[in-house]
N, C-alpha and C positions, 0 to 999 in steps of 0.2 A: 639509557634505554633498558629498563628493567623488564624481565619476563612478566607476562601477564598471569594473574591468578587463574585457577581452574575455570571459574565461571566465564571470565573474559575469553579464555582460550576456547571454551565450548561454543561461545557466541561466534568466534572467528571460524570454527569448524562448520558451523551452520551457514555462515555467510559465504564461505568459500567451498561449499559443496559443489560437486561436479555438475549437478543438474542446473544450478544457478549460474555458475561461471561459464558453462558451455553455451549459454545464450548469447554471450558476447560474440559479435561477428568476427572480431579479430582472432579470438581463441578458436572459433569453430571453422575459420577459413582454411581451405586446403592448400597445399603447396602448389606453386606455379611452375610448370615445366620450363617456361621461358625464362623466368627470373632465376631459377636455380641453375639452369645451364649457362646463363650469362655469367653468373659468379664463377662457375666451374671453369668456363673457357677463359675468363679473365685471369684466374689464378694460374692455369696451365700456361697461358701466353706469357705471364710474368716469369714463371720458372724457365721456360724454354728460351725466352729472350735474354734473361740474365746469364744462363749457362752458355749460350752461344757467344755473347759478348765477352764473357770471361775467358772462354776457351781460345778465342782468336785474338783478343786484344791484350789481356793481362800478361801472357808470356813474352810479349814484345817489350815490356817495361824493363829498362836496364838499371835504373836506380834501385838498389836493394831495399831501401827504406820504403820508397813508394810502392815497390813490388809487394812487400809484406803487408803494408797498410791496405792496398787495393784488394788483395786476396782475403784479408780479414773482413773488410766491408762487404765483399761478395758473399762470404760465408754467412755473415749475420743477416743480410738482406734476403738471401735465398732461404735461410731458415725461417724467416717470417712468411714467405710465400708457401714454403713447405708445411708450416703449421696451419696455414689457411686451408690447404688441401686436406690435411689430417682432420680438421674440424668439419669440413664438408663430408668426409667419410663418416664421421661421428653422426652428422645429421642423417645420413643414409641409414645408419643403424637404428635410429629412432623413427624412421619413416617420415622425417621432415623435409627430405629432399624432393620427393615426388610422390604421387599417389600409387605408383606401381612398386610393389615390394620386390619383385624380381629385378627391376631396374635399379632400385636402391642398393640391393645386394651386389649386383654386378659392379656398379660404380664404387661402392664402398670397399668391396674386396680388392678392386684394382688399385685404388688410391692407397689404402692401408698396406697392401702388399708391397707397393713401391717404396713405402716408408718403413718397411720391416715390422709392421704391426699385424698380428694374426687377427683378421677382421672378425670372423664368426666366433672365435674363442673369446676375444675381448668383448664382443657384442653381448655374449651370454653373461659374463661376469658383470659387465657394466649395467646391464638390465637389472641385475640383483642389487647393485649399488643403488639404483633409483628406487627399487622396491623397499630397501632397508636402510635408506640414508640415515647416517648418524646413530645407528643401532650399535651398541657396544659389542654385541656378539656376532651380528650378521653382516654388517657393512663391509665392503671390500676396499675402501679407500681411507687411509690415514686415521685408523682407529687409535686413539691415544692410550697410554698406560693409565691404569688405576693406581692409587697410592701404593698398594702393597707391591705390585709388579715393578713400579718405578723405583721404589726403594731397593728392591732386590737387584735391579739392573745396576744401580749406583753403589750397591753394597754398603748401605747405611741403614740405621734404624729409622722406622717410619716417623718417629717423633722428632727426628733431627732434620727432616726435609726442609722445613721452613728456615732453618739456620744455614743452609748451604749457600755458598757464594755463587753468583752467576758466572758463566764462562767469560773468559776474556774475549774482547772483540776478535782477536786472531783465531782463537779456537772456534768461535761461532762462524766466522767466515769460512774456515776450512770445512766445518760440518755442512754448511750450506752448499759449498762447491761439491762436496762428495755426493750429497743428495741430488743436486742438479745434474751431475754427470752420470751417475750410476742408477739413480732412482727408477727410471722408466724400464730399462732392460731387466733390472733385478726384480721389479714387480712382476713383469711378465714371466720371468723364470721361476720365481719362488713365492709369488703372492704375498709379498711383504706388506706389512701394516694392515692386513685384513683381520677381521674378527675371527675368533676360533670356531664359530659355527657358520662361517661363510662358505664352507666346503660341504660336499655331500658326506653322509656318514660312512667314511672309509678311514682306515688307519692312515695316519700321516705318512708313515713309511719313509722312503728316501726323498731327497730334495725334489727329484723330477716328478714326484707324485702330487705336487702342488703347483705344477707348471701349466701355463697357458698353451704350451706346445705339445703336450702329451694327451692323446685322446682318452686314455684311461685315468687321467688325473682326477684327484678328489674334487676338482672344481666343476666337473661335468657329470651329467647323467648319461646313460647309454644312448639316448636320443641325440646327444651332441657329438657322437663319435665321428660321423661323416663330415659335418661342418668343420670340426677341428682339423681333420685330415686335409680338407680343401684349403683351410687357412694356411696350413703348413706347406702345401703345394705352392701357394702364392709366394710365401717367403722364400722357398727353394728356387722358384723361377727368378725372383729378384736377385738373389745372391748369385745365381748362375750367370745372369746378365752382367752383373758387376764384375764377376770373375773374367768373363769373356772380354768386356770392355777394358779391364785392367791389362789383360794380355795384349790387347790391340793398341791402346794408347799409353800404357804405363801406369803403374800403381800410384805414382805421384799425382797424375791427373785425376784419378778416381778419388783420392783422398781430398784434394782441393775442391773438386767440383761437386762431390756427393757426400763424403763422410763428414766433413766439417759442417755443412748445412744440416745434415742429419743429426749431429750432436746438438745443434741449436734447436732443432725440432724437439728432441728429447727433453732439453732444458725447459722449453716453453710448456710442454705437456705437463711436466712435473710441477712447475711453478703455478700454472693456471689451476690445476686440480687441487693442489695443496692450499692455495689461497681461497678456493671456493668455500671450504668448510673448516678453516682454521683461523679463528679470530677470537679475541677475548670476550666479545659479546655473545658468541654462539655457545650452544649447549650440545652435549651428547646425552643419550638416554639408555637406561637399562631396559630389559625386556618388559618388566611390569609397568613401566611408565611411557614406553615408546608408542607412537602412532605414526601412520604414514605422513599426516599433515605436520606433526611436530618435527619429524625428521626432515621433511622437505623444506620447511621454513628455517631450519638451522643452517642457512646458506646466506652468504653475503654478496651483494652486488658491488663491484669495484669499478674504478674508472681507469682504463688504460689509454684514454685519449684516442687520437686518430689511429694509433697502431691497433688498438683493440677493435675499433669499429671497421677499419679498412681491411687489415690482414686477418684478424682473428674472428671475424664475423660475429661480434657481440657476445662471444661465449663467456667472457668474464664480466662484461658490463651489465648483462641482464640474465643472470643465471638462476635467480629465484623462480622466475616464471617457467624456466626450463624444467625445474624439478616438480613444479605443480602440473604442468602440461607439456610433456617432453616432445610431443608431436608438432608443436608450433614451429613453423619455419623461422630461422634466425632473423630474417628480414622483417618479421612481424613482432619480434621480441620486445622492442622498445615500446611500441604502441600497446601491446598486451600488458606490459609492466605498468604503464600509466593507468590502465583500466583496472588493474587488480590492487594497486596500492591503497585506495580508499577502503577496500574490504579488509585488508590486512592490518592497517593501522600500525601500532607499535610492534607488531610481529614481523614487519618488513624491515630487514637489516640492509644497510648500505654503508659503504665507507668510500666516499668520493674524495676524501682529503689526503689519504696516504698515497705516497708514490709507490711504484712497484717495489723498489729496493726497500723502502721504509716498511711497507706491508709485509714483505718477506722476512725482514729482520724482526719485526714485532711478533709475527707468528712463531718464529723460531725461538725467541727468547721468552715469550709470555704464555706459550701454549704447549707445554711439555707433558703435562699429565692432568688428570681430572679427578675431582671428588665432588660429593654432593654440595650444592650451593647453600645459601642461607635465605631465610625469608620465603618469598614466593617460589624461589628456585627449589627449595626443599619440598614445598607442597606439590610442585609439579613433577617431582622426581628427576630434576635436571642435574646433570653433572657439569660443573664449570671448569674451564681451563685454569691451570695454575702455572706460576713461573718456576724455573729451575734450570740447572745445567743440563746439557744434552747427554743422554746415555751413549754408550758406544754404538757405532753404526750397526744396523741389522744386516744379516746375510741370509736369513731364511724366515719362513712364516712363523709367527709367534703361536705358542700354545699355552695361554696363560693359566689354564687349569692345571697343567703340569708344573708351571712355575710356582703357582700358589701352594702346591703340595710339597715342594722341595725347597727352592731357594728362599721363598718369602718367609717361611717359618723360621729360617735361620736369622732373619733380620728384623723380626717383629719386636 
């Protein structure tokens, strides 16, 4: 599936213009209060039912092996329902839950706060991810290294990159586990993997000045100050409630009933967003070659089977259409995708063959850094993913312009 030349891409841009696509009744349809609330109540009922059954039944199990297995199954399943609620809050942030913005924000803030996600703060940066998707300087999610910065991180000469051996399976597994456990909270705290121009023009300063929790962070404009405070209040209320319940029922109960499922939610958030835009077929773009459509189409639809459709509300199965028209309710995403595929042609990317683990492994081993492609890729100004070993885990936001002026020169 090779990228199209400029002329074909221009034709695609003409066909997928907002004016023509918005004529589709599926894309133009407004969210349904009844349908949206039915999904919300279904997920809440699932969470409450599971937690109630676990709290009253699982402590009665006397066999230690069955006891451990039962709590592990609870944590995993509750994490699926929790991720579904997180996705519905994401829908609220895009206006896809209802036609009322204040209702969307109330529900989104409540759900994300319960899951320790700063709703308005993340809504602001996520909006910019959609505006600048796959832009090497301005995107907020999983911006890969260029050749020079990648070589600097590995402390090798740029000419030796192609000669490097791949990580052993054990190392790759450990790196994936680290990303899946710490990736989401570290992104919220430090804006990890974002482009260097994704922030407002402020000095990077200390670590908290790139945080989703600080109103004066470089991530936000003065107009975001109050919404960030409200987001922090929601997080504070949730932590206070957990503290109170921990004192009432014991810390072990809170860890088993809430913390373990919450870690699963974090895992799924990282995995889903990582797999959206990380695939050997996809491209990244420099400033002079990027356009909104190019960035939006550098997204891949994957198949999570019944788990993705039932629990995750199609967020990974039909994500291309979401980047083109983010206000479409998730329950119209499949139909809208079928309507848009004939217009996109070869520019529509999907990977329905890879399993979840296989897709994650492929992304982690074959998509470590980018450089200009060959043939049509060069003409389109596309950067293509390259294989290589994983650099050391990141712990703060990258500033590649600083890297290029110091470390990279030493390894050219």
